[in-house]
C-alpha positions, -999 to 999 in steps of 0.1 A, spaced: 74 -72 212 52 -99 195 40 -94 160 5 -80 157 -22 -107 149 -30 -93 115 5 -101 103 1 -138 106 -36 -148 113 -55 -159 82 -91 -150 76 -114 -180 72 -135 -166 44 -131 -141 15 -155 -116 1 -156 -94 -30 -132 -65 -27 -146 -45 -56 -177 -30 -40 -180 8 -43 -170 27 -12 -190 58 -3 -180 87 -26 -165 64 -52 -177 54 -87 -163 50 -122 -145 83 -129 -135 91 -93 -100 103 -89 -83 104 -55 -50 118 -43 -32 96 -19 3 87 -6 15 52 -15 48 33 -15 54 19 -49 78 -8 -60 92 -1 -95 126 -18 -99 123 -38 -66 132 -71 -84 136 -92 -52 102 -83 -41 88 -90 -76 103 -125 -75 87 -132 -41 54 -119 -55 58 -142 -85 64 -172 -63 31 -169 -46 11 -156 -75 20 -186 -96 0 -207 -70 -27 -181 -65 -34 -181 -103 -47 -217 -99 -76 -204 -77 -106 -188 -92 -120 -156 -78 -87 -138 -73 -74 -108 -92 -36 -109 -93 -18 -76 -91 8 -69 -119 42 -56 -109 35 -21 -121 5 -18 -98 21 -33 -67 17 -8 -39 16 -2 -2 -14 19 7 -3 45 32 -23 77 35 -52 93 17 -54 130 10 -87 136 -7 -108 135 -38 -91 153 -67 -121 175 -72 -116 189 -37 -79 197 -38 -64 226 -57 -32 227 -77 -18 252 -52 -26 229 -23 -8 200 -41 23 221 -44 21 230 -7 15 194 3 46 183 -17 68 211 -1 56 201 34 62 164 28 96 170 13 107 188 45 93 162 69 104 131 49 140 144 44 143 144 82 137 107 86 163 80 88 164 55 60 136 29 60 140 -8 53 112 -35 58 109 -72 52 83 -92 33 80 -129 36 48 -149 42 14 -139 28 -16 -135 50 -52 -139 39 -73 -109 48 -111 -107 43 -108 -92 9 -72 -99 -2 -40 -119 1 -13 -97 13 24 -95 23 28 -77 56 56 -51 58 77 -60 89 82 -43 112 50 -22 107 65 6 128 91 14 100 64 23 75 44 40 102 73 65 106 67 75 70 30 77 74 32 98 105 54 123 86 30 124 57 0 129 80 18 158 97 25 174 63 -12 171 53 -21 188 87 5 215 80 -13 224 47 -50 215 51 -53 216 89 -54 188 115 -91 181 110 -86 175 73 -63 145 77 -83 114 65 -83 81 84 -72 73 120 -36 77 131 -37 43 148 -45 8 135 -23 11 104 -16 -23 88 11 -18 61 11 -45 34 15 -52 -3 -15 -69 -19 -8 -100 -41 -44 -105 -51 -78 -91 -44 -108 -114 -39 -135 -109 -66 -160 -134 -50 -172 -148 -18 -154 -180 -10 -138 -201 17 -101 -194 23 -93 -230 32 -77 -242 -1 -59 -209 -6 -44 -211 29 -32 -247 23 -17 -236 -10 3 -207 3 14 -225 34 29 -253 12 52 -229 -6 88 -224 6 102 -189 3 130 -167 17 123 -133 33 131 -102 12 144 -69 25 132 -38 7 146 -3 12 121 25 7 138 55 -8 107 76 -16 70 81 -9 48 88 -39 19 112 -41 -4 97 -68 -37 103 -84 -56 70 -81 -86 54 -97 -102 20 -97 -123 22 -129 -110 -12 -142 -113 -34 -111 -76 -26 -104 -59 2 -85 -42 23 -112 -26 57 -110 -3 83 -124 24 97 -101 23 133 -92 57 132 -75 82 110 -56 95 126 -25 128 113 -10 129 98 25 161 108 43 182 136 31 206 112 13 178 92 -5 176 93 -43 144 108 -56 131 139 -71 101 162 -70 
């Protein structure tokens, strides 16, 4: 099966990523499921390779290692979710994620999207297995109609840099295409339920729990 277009086709122009989405403002806190990458040193080295070049280009906000993430599945605003519901969401996710086989993906060449430069996770279907299980766990607890976002159209990626201005992507495309790199395989042992904010023009969070994927995976609630 050919790779989907979003994994290789560059956008021609960039726009500012940091506009406020509906329901968001300074102080907003949001529960969401992410894949995070603490200790993934090979991925960090790949990120550093490209960020060293991206740092030469104005209007890009580079993502530090500690905030590298793969956005997976929202849950809801913290003000709308109770502590008991969080406990139930974690129990439901633990049961569903433990039933999955281990997940490994590859990261290699960046792609310019309209608001960011990203590393696609390949094959996307591997991360989609995790997301499908997480979505089912949200439906178990909050009901099918309370699961945010659409089930299809998921584009799993790790962002290297967000655009903070409107600009042409031409010079950035030339720069990243000139870099030689080797693909990196990353195993994904856990999915993280986090409380997220973007008060500082950066996605920052604290982790509620890391839930193991596959019954043999290392991780803890």
